[in-house]
N, C-alpha and C positions, 0 to 999 in steps of 0.2 A: 179600506173597510170599516169602518168606528167599531168601539166597543162601549158595550152599556155598562162598564165599569171606568171606574173615574181611575185611566192607565196613562202615564207618560213616561215610556220608557226609555229615557233618554240615560238613566243611571243603569238598567237594567242589563243591556249588553256588555256593563264591563268587565274588566277580565277576570276579577275575583267571585261574581258568580255566575260566571258564563262558565267556569269550569266545575260547579257541584254540581252532584246526579241529580234528575229528577226528584230524587226519594230525600236529599239532602234541602232542599227548596221546599218542599213541602212541608216537611217538619220545621221548618225552620217559620217558615210561617205560621205551623199550627202550633207550634212552643214557644214561638216568641212574637207571634204577632207580626213579622217583618214583612211589609209591602212590597220592600224592592224583590226579595225571593219571589213574590206571586207574583211581579213583574214582570219578571224573568221566566218564572213556568208559562207563561202564556204568551209573553214575546217566541219564547222556542216552538211553541206551537199552533200557534197562529193560524201559519200559511197551510199545514199537514190538515190541522184539524178541519177545518174550514174547507178547505178540497174534498175531505170526506165526505161530510153533512152536502157537500157541492153536487156531489154525483149519488150522493144516498137520497136526497130531496127532489134533486134536479128542479132547484127552483133557487136562484138566488135571493133573492128576498128572505126565503122560507131561512135557508141554510144560516143566512148570517146572523136571525132574529134565535135559532140555535145553537147558534154558536156563543150568543152572549150569554144563553140561561145555561150553555152545557158551564162554564168559567164560574156563573155565577152559583151556581151548584157546589163547582170543585169549593171555592170560596165558603159557603156553607156548611158541609159537608167534613171540612180539612178536620175535625175533630176524631170524625169515624175511621180517620187514613191508620193504617197499623204499621209500625217498622217491620221488614221483613215483606210486603208487598211493593209493586213495582207500578210505579204510577200511569204510564203509558195504558195499562191493559182497563185500567181502573176509569182514564181519563174517557177511554173508546166506551167504556162500558155508559159511564155517565152522559156521553152524547149521543149513542144506539141512541139509551131509552128517552132523551129527549125530543130527537127527531120522530121516533114512534109516539109520543104523544103529539108530534106537532101534528103529524099526517092526519090521525086522527082527528085531531079537531080539523084541519084543511079538509077531508073528506065529510064532516058533517055541517061545514059552512059552504062546499059548494052542492049538496044534498039538497040544504036549502033553498039556494039561489039558484040551481040549474037552469029554470026556468026563464031564470031573467040574463043570465051569463052565459050558459052553456059549458063546457069542460074544453080546457089548455092545457094543452103539452109541451112542455120546454124539452129538447133536446138536449143530452149530455155534451160536453165540448172536451172530453176528454175520456179515450178509452186502449190510450197505449198500452197497458199493463195487461188488460184485457186481451189485445189484439196477440200480445206475448205466449198467453196463455193458449190462445186459439191452435198458435202455430207454431210453437214448442212442445206441447203436452198431446197434441191430438195431430200433428203432420200430416197424416196421411189425411186424413179426413178432412180439409183443410188449405192443400197446399195448392189450390186451383185458384184461391182468392185473391182477388186483385184489389189494392191496398185502399183506392181511394171507396168502392163496392165494399169491402169488407168492413170498412170504418161505420158507412151506413146503416147498415145491414146489424151490426154489433149493438150501433145506441139504440135501434128498436128491441134486438131480441133481449138485453138484459132489461129492461122494463120489464117485458113479458115473463121473467122467470120468476116464481114464488118468491115469495119474501125470505122464504129462511134458506134458501139457493142465494140469490139475490146479496143477503148478509154476509156470508159466507166470502162469494167471491168478492164484494167490496174491499173485506178486512185483512185477507188472507192475500189478494193480488194486486189491489190497487193503495192498500195502506203498509203492505207489507210487514202484517203481524205473523207471529212464527203462533203454530197451530191449536198451542197451548195458550194460545195470550189469545186467541180468537176465539177460543171454545172458552178461557175466563170471560170475555165481553159477552156471550151470548148465553150464558149459566148453560152451555151445555158439552159432555165428555170430546174429546179431542178425534176419536173415533166418528165420533157425529160429525163435526167439520170436514173431517174427510171424505166421509161420503158423501156429503153434502157437496163438496168441491168435485168431486166426481159425477154426482148427476148432475151437475151445472153443467158440465162437461158435454157429458152425452146429451141433454136438452140442446144446448147451443148445437152442434154438430146434426144432429136428428132435424133440428129446426132449419138450419142449412141445406139441409139434402133436400127436405120436401119444398122448402121454397128454391130448389134449383135442380130439378132432376135431372135436366139432360149436359147436365158438366157429368153425374154420377151411373150415367147409363152404359 
């Protein structure tokens, strides 16, 4: 995966920079204009953040564009970073906002070109953490799911969740953010994140039961 920012991370993985926290790296970049510090930060989050955007957008090309835009915004907004904050939630806030903007632009484009191109939907390529969610959080409602069938079903069901529920699932279960971190990203109370997670679980289980009534007779 390429990056729009001219980054050559040969030195980014050096032991000195790798030992620094995210916050120290961003402050080094903000206060001293350290390119190496920013390179290390990009290197540290490249796979994780792209994976999140890939799942969020279900489009590899769009995810790469948003990934690039996210780190460009991080670079430009570094002056706004305050000591005492955590970089990871802030980075996800930027990425999520960029993804939402990209979706809006993409939807407008699809509306204009619908008569020529029609809709295209690309399935998500990873549902591991959500499968864990279904089996560990609500075992009584999912105990009869076979792995392959469950995988295919979850790929479709997660796309049908309302955006607020889908965002919470992606941040908490795919990216492993704590509830308070997800709340900061989405700019909502922690209790709202928890309620959205609970609602997502219920909707997924209800959808499964409705589509597989014989297994629940």
